[in-house]
N, C-alpha and C positions, 0 to 999 in steps of 0.2 A: 380463541385463536392463540395457537402457539408457534406457526410456522416459521422457519427461517428459510429465507433465500438467499442464495450467492450470488454474488454478480462481479463480473471479471469486464474491466474496461480497456478496450485495446483499440486507439486509433492506428490509422493507417499510416498517417506522417511520424517520421522521429528525426531527430537531427544528430544526437550524440550516435545512434548506429542504425544506419539504413534497415527499417522494415524489422525494428527490436522484435516486435511482438511473434514473429515466426522465424526469429533465430534460431538455429538447433543448441539445443542443450542435451548432454547425454543423450542425443538420438534423436529427442522431440521437439518439435517447437516451444518455446518460452511459455506460449500460450497454454499448451497442454497441460505442463504442470501444473499450471492453478486449476485446469478442469478437473484433473485425476486426482489432486487433493482434496478438492471439495467434493468428489464424489465417495471418497473414503470418511468421512464424518457424517453419522448417520442421522444426526439433528437436521443436516440440508436437505430439504425434502425437492428443491428445485435451481436450477444453477441457470444463469444467464450471460451470453457474452452481449456488451453493447460496442459497438463499431460501425464508423463509417465506411470501411474497405470489405469488399466484395469476397476478397483471396480471404482474410480472417474468419468473416462469417461461414465460408465453404469448409475452411478446415475445421474452425470449431463445430460445425453441424456433424461432421463426422464423427464426433465423441459425443453425439447426444443431448446437446444444450439446446436453448433456446435462444435465438438472436433476436436482438432490439436494434435497429437501425438507428444508429445516432447521425441528428442533421450535422450539415457540415460546418453549420456554424459553432457546435458543440466539439470540434475535432481539431480545431487549430492549436498553434504553439502555445497561444497566450488564453484559451479557454480554461477558465475555473473549472477542476474536475467536479467539485461539488454541485455544479450547473449539470453537468451530466448525468450524478446521481440522482438527483430530483427528476430528470428527465426520465432514466429508467425506471425508477418507482412507479412513475405514474403510467407509464405505458404496461407494468408489471400487474398493478392494479386494475387495470382495464383490463386485459387480459386474461388475469387469474385469481382475482380477487385480491379482497386485503391480505394481510400479512403482519407478523409478529416482530420478526428482528432479521435487520438486513446486514450484510456481511460483504466488504469489497476485498479482492484478494487480488491484488495485482498482479502482472506478469513477472516482475522486475525481481521477486524473492524467490527463488526457484530451491534455495536451501532450507525452506522451512519445512518442519515436520508436523504430524498430525496432532499432537500435542501443546505446538505454539497457537493453533487454530483453536482448538477447544479451550484452552485458558483465556482467549479472548473472548468467547463466546460466554463463558460462564461469568467473567469480569462483568459483566452487562447486568445491571440490577436497576431498582427502583430509585435508586439515589445516582446512578450514573446516566449521561445522557449518550456520552461516545467513548469508546476503548478504540485507543490507539498502540502501538507498540515503539519500543525503544532500546538501545542499549549503552552500556556506560560509556563515555566518551572518555578519549586518552588527553584531552585539550580542554581548557578553563578558558573562559571571556575574560576571567580577572587574573591570569597568568600568563597563559602565552596562547593567545588570540589577539590579532592586532586589527586596526583599521589605517588606512592612510588616506589623508584628507587631500581635500584640491590643491592646497600646495605641496604637496609629495611627501609631508612630514608622518611620521608612523607614530600611532598611540596604541596602547592596551584598547581590545573593546570595549571592557569596562576597568577603570581606574581609580579605585579609593584608597590605595596606598596601604591599604592592609595585609596584603598577602606576600610573605617572601618565599614560600614553596605552595608548589600546585595541590600538595596534599591537604593543606590548609583551607583551601577554596571550599564554596560550596558544590556538592554533589552536582555533575553535569550529565547528562544523556544525547545521545543522536537519536533523533528520530527514523524508524524505520519502516517497510512499506511490507510488514508480512501479512497485516490484516487490519481493517477498520470494521469498528462493529458498531451499530445505532440501532434507532427504531425509525420506521419513516415518518412516523410524527414529528421527531425531531429534525430531521435534515428537512422536511417538506416546508417546516416553519421557521428556517434558521439560514443564517445565510454563510457560516462558517464553523469548523470544529469548535473554535474557541469560544463560541457564546455559550456551550453548556457545561455540565461538570463532567471535567475529562478524567478518565482512569488510563492506567499507562501498565500493561506487560511487558516486562523487560526480556529481554531475548539474549541469548549468548551472542557474541559479536562474529561468531564464523559462522551463525547461521542468519544474520540479519544484512545480508551482501543485498544493497538496495543497485540493480545493475541500469546503468545510465550511461556509461562511455563502454569503450573499448577493452580500456583496462581494467574495469570491473568485471565484465564477462571473463576476461582472461583470469582474474581471480578466483571468480566463484568456480569457473572448471577447475582451476588447481585444485581449490579446497574440496571440491567433490570427488577428485581421485584420492583424496588422502584420508577420507572419514566416510563411512557408509551413512551419508544425511538423507541419502533419497529411497 
């Protein structure tokens, strides 16, 4: 059993950008970019969209993917996406049988390219439980990231008095949403990413934009006009 299945999780509600998953990006809904890039990866044999929205389901169906109806309780602002992963895997196994490799392709990373996804798929091995993506951070919790306490006073997020220059601090990375790769077994038998052995694929920051706000969307649109990402 070597089958890889791609899952795209797209709930109807969103606060940062209303109707975010259907917002147009380079002429197509954001969700379409995740579907189309999944179709380009030969090792991906089935593609599913998990959603609570009839509109998202209808538009996604036009691209020939399978729809998993997500319960409303798994589509609230505070619903852990991990539970939606578990629900989708169980539904997929029930309807289409067992499979070997799970990949989630969030709608919020339309600047990724095929090689980014292939690197994530290839990074999963018998020593790795889950693969995530990140890019090098411009800030460090030991140098220029702060916290403000209940009295209104500001402190370094991590302060051990050892670093006078950012260049001397430990390497830091920002998580991105290019892809998540794992196995059904790990996801069904655990409660969060960090319960397993995690591997990271580094992505250039210009492809790692995670669209959560209108500013993110505007910046991603700007970048897409400057380079041929898609």
